[in-house]
C-alpha positions as CSV (number, residue, x, y, z in Angstrom):
1,M,15.1,12.3,0.4
2,T,17.7,15.0,-0.9
3,D,19.5,17.4,1.0
4,L,17.2,20.2,0.1
5,E,14.1,18.1,1.0
6,Y,15.4,17.4,4.4
7,L,16.4,21.1,4.9
8,D,12.7,22.0,3.9
9,K,11.2,19.6,6.1
10,A,13.4,20.4,9.5
11,E,12.8,24.0,8.9
12,Q,9.1,23.4,9.0
13,L,9.7,21.7,12.2
14,L,11.6,24.0,13.7
15,M,8.9,26.8,12.9
16,A,6.3,24.5,14.0
17,V,7.9,24.4,17.0
18,E,8.3,28.0,17.6
19,Q,4.7,28.7,16.8
20,S,3.6,26.2,19.0
21,C,5.7,28.1,21.7
22,D,4.0,31.2,21.2
23,R,0.6,29.7,21.1
24,L,1.0,28.1,24.1
25,N,2.7,31.2,25.8
26,D,-0.5,33.2,24.7
27,D,-3.5,30.5,25.9
28,V,-1.9,28.7,28.8
29,D,0.5,31.3,29.8
30,A,2.9,28.5,29.9
31,D,6.5,31.1,29.9
32,I,8.4,28.8,27.3
33,D,11.5,31.2,26.1
34,A,12.3,29.7,22.7
35,Q,15.8,30.4,21.5
36,R,16.5,30.0,17.8
37,V,20.4,30.0,16.9
38,G,20.8,28.3,13.1
39,G,19.4,24.9,12.8
40,M,18.6,24.5,16.9
41,V,16.1,25.5,18.8
42,T,16.2,25.7,22.7
43,L,12.9,25.6,25.2
44,V,13.5,27.0,28.3
45,F,11.0,26.6,30.8
46,A,9.8,28.7,33.9
47,N,11.5,26.2,36.1
48,R,14.8,26.5,34.1
49,T,14.6,23.1,32.3
50,Q,15.5,22.7,28.6
51,I,14.6,20.7,25.8
52,V,16.9,20.8,23.2
53,I,15.9,20.5,19.4
54,N,18.5,20.6,16.6
55,Q,19.4,19.6,13.1
56,Q,21.7,16.6,12.4
57,K,22.2,17.6,8.3
58,P,24.5,14.9,7.8
59,L,22.1,12.3,8.8
60,H,18.9,13.8,7.9
61,E,17.7,13.5,11.4
62,I,16.4,15.8,14.0
63,W,17.5,15.4,17.6
64,L,15.6,16.1,20.8
65,A,17.3,16.3,24.3
66,A,15.2,16.4,27.3
67,K,15.4,15.4,30.9
68,A,14.0,11.7,29.3
69,G,16.5,11.4,27.4
70,G,18.0,11.9,23.8
71,F,15.9,10.7,20.6
72,H,16.7,11.0,17.0
73,Y,13.9,11.6,14.4
74,K,13.7,10.7,10.6
75,F,11.1,11.9,8.3
76,D,9.2,9.0,6.9
77,G,7.3,10.9,4.1
78,A,4.4,11.6,6.4
79,Q,5.9,12.6,10.1
80,W,9.2,12.7,12.0
81,Q,9.3,9.2,13.6
82,D,11.9,8.1,16.6
83,T,14.3,5.9,15.2
84,K,13.9,3.3,17.5
85,G,10.3,3.5,17.5
86,S,9.3,5.4,20.2
87,G,6.8,7.6,18.7
88,E,6.1,10.7,16.5
89,F,8.1,14.0,17.3
90,F,5.4,16.1,18.1
91,A,3.9,13.8,20.5
92,N,7.0,12.9,22.1
93,L,7.8,16.6,22.5
94,S,4.3,17.5,24.0
95,R,4.8,14.7,26.7
96,F,8.3,15.5,27.6
97,A,7.4,19.3,27.7
98,S,4.4,18.6,29.8
99,E,6.4,16.7,32.2
100,Q,9.4,19.1,32.6
101,S,7.2,22.4,32.8
102,G,4.3,20.5,35.1
103,L,1.6,22.0,32.6
104,S,-0.5,20.4,29.7
105,L,1.3,21.4,27.0
106,T,0.4,20.1,23.0
107,F,3.0,21.0,20.6
108,S,1.6,20.6,16.6
109,A,3.2,20.3,13.4
110,T,0.9,22.6,11.8
111,L,2.0,26.0,11.1
112,A,-0.2,29.2,11.4
């Protein structure tokens, strides 16, 4: 993957996270504050816990930090997969966000 391809795919991921937050706030009143600064999105839940998602440009990875731990994801041509085999980014984000918020939350890679 070239640097430009990585940047395009990483930007799509961050935009999908932001759009998922907007949808969840509308649909289930999740009260997620998505704060974007450059290549990083911080999700702040009503209980003040956070999930941080950021680009790691030199490695062509996306990093996710949650209460469950820190995770690294690489694009496999179809999805962002955990580098240690722990699953797909959006499935894991949905699980971690649900655990931290106490709500059933589903994040999606699909852009509106």
